[in-house]
N, C-alpha and C positions, 0 to 999 in steps of 0.2 A: 744372697748374691748379687751384686753389684755389675755393671758394665757386662751383662750379659745380653748378646743378640739373638732371636729367635727367628728361622727362616724355613720354609716348608722346603723340601728337595725337590728341585727341576731341573731339567735336564742340565743347565747352566752351574749347577751346585753339585751335579753328579761326581766330581772329581772329588769334591770336599768330604761327601758320604763315605767313599772308598779309600781314601787317607785315613777315615776316619775309624775303617771297620779292619783296616790292613793295620794300622799300628797299635789295635788293641786285641790283638788275640781272637778270643771267644767270637765276636760278630762276622769274622771272616770264616768260619767253618760254615756259619747257617747262611749267614748274607739276609737275616729276617726275611726267609723264605719258609721256614717250618710252619707258619700256617696259613703261608700263600700258596701251598703246594698242596697235591693227594700226600697222603702217609708214603705212598708206595713210588710215588717219583719223587720225593725228598730224598729217602734210603736209597733209591738208585743213583741218586745225581752227586755230585761230589762240590768242593768250596768253587771250581771256577766256573762251572754249569749254575750253580744258583745265584752267582755274582752276572752273571750273563743274564739270567731271568730278570732280576731286580733291574737291573739298566734298563732292559727291556721294556719293563713296566715305568720306570721313569722317564725314557724316551716317548713310551706314548700317551705320556703326561696322565697318566693313572696316580691319585693320590696315595704317596706310599708314607709319608712323615715329617716329621719337623727335626732340624739341628740346633743345637745350641751352639754358639760361638762367645769365646773370650780373645781379645784381641786378634779377631781373624782368623781362628783357628777352631776348628769343629772340635766340642770337647763332651757333648753329649746327641743321644738321639731316643724319640719316643716313634715308633711306629705308631700313624692315626689313617684309618681309611675304611670306606663303605663295609661292612661285613661280610657283605655278599665275596666282594673281593680275596677273601681270607677263605679259601677254598677248605682245606684240614679244618679250620675253625667251623663253616657252617655244617660238616659231617660229623662235627665232635657231639658223642653222646656224653661226656664229661662236663661241658659246658655249652650245653644246647640252647637252642633260641627263645626268648621266654615267650616271643609272641612274633607276630608277622609285621611288627611296627618296622621301618627302616632305620637302620642305628649304625652310629659309625664305631668301632672299637679300636679301644687303645690295646696292642698287641704285644706290645716291648717297648724296654727302657734298655738304656746303656749308656753311663756315664763314665768317661776316663777316670781312672784311680785317684789321681790328683786332684778331682774336683768333686768326690763322693763326701757324704755327710756334711753338706754346705747348703743345703735347702736347692739344690739345683733340680731335683726330681720335681718338685712340685712348681717349680717353675718350667721347666719344660711341658709338663702336663698341662698348664694353665696354656702355656702358647698351642699345644696339640691340641686342645678344646677349642680357643679362638681362630685357630685353621678351621677345625672342624666347622665351625657355625658358619665361616666367608665362604664354605664350597656347600651350604644349603643345611646340615646337618639340625636335627630336631632333637636327637636323642645320641649320648656317646654312653658305651660299655666299657667296662672294665673287668678284669677277671684275675684280682690281685691274688698274692700268694704271699701268707705270714713269712718274716724275714729268717724265722729259724729254719726254713723248708732248703733242700737243695736248688731248686729252678726257682732264681730270683727275679728272674728276667720281665717278667710280668707286671712289677712294680709291687709295693706292699699297701695292705688297707689304708695305713695311716696317711701315703700318700695321696692317695685318691678321696679319703675323708677330707683332707685339707684343702682340695680344690672343691668341696663341695656334692661330691658323689654320694649317694645313698646306698645301701643295700637292697636290689630288687627281687632278687632270688637265689637258688642255690642250686650247684650243679651237683655233679654226683661226685663222689669223695668228700662232700662236704665243701667244697670250691664254692666261694662266694661271686656273685655276678654283681655288678655296681652299676649303676647309671647316674647320668646329668643329662635332664633333659628338658622337653618341651621349650627350648630356648625360641624367643620371637624376636626376628629382627627388626 
């Protein structure tokens, strides 16, 4: 897909992310906080509280992800940040750390329905990888889910494979963990 721009979410782009999430249903339920909060805190909260927490991270300049823009409007999202910033992911028994190396994690994708099935997910993942490298990442990790599963927000194995990720381990329940790594600046 041509004519798409990609930008990290910053305080200046917060309103673009908020508008995108509000216009597209599912994201405004979790506000991409499912992996960033302890499970109990996530369950106890609501959409407004999660939105506030995500905005707080953005205002504090904590990396949260990358937006895809088409004709100036946000049409896609990829959550990418240091793994330790995803509290629930760090505590996950299903997707445990493979080792103690510092990694950045790709934890979520969401694409406007009008832009799906056009290769945008791969482009968005490539932009997320480039952003992570620019922030000093040396290993980027993903947790793809087969497309026939009900929870597909973490991306498909094919998307990660197209960008060069390779299987690095297996979590519980057979979930694969993929990595792209040892990038040298």
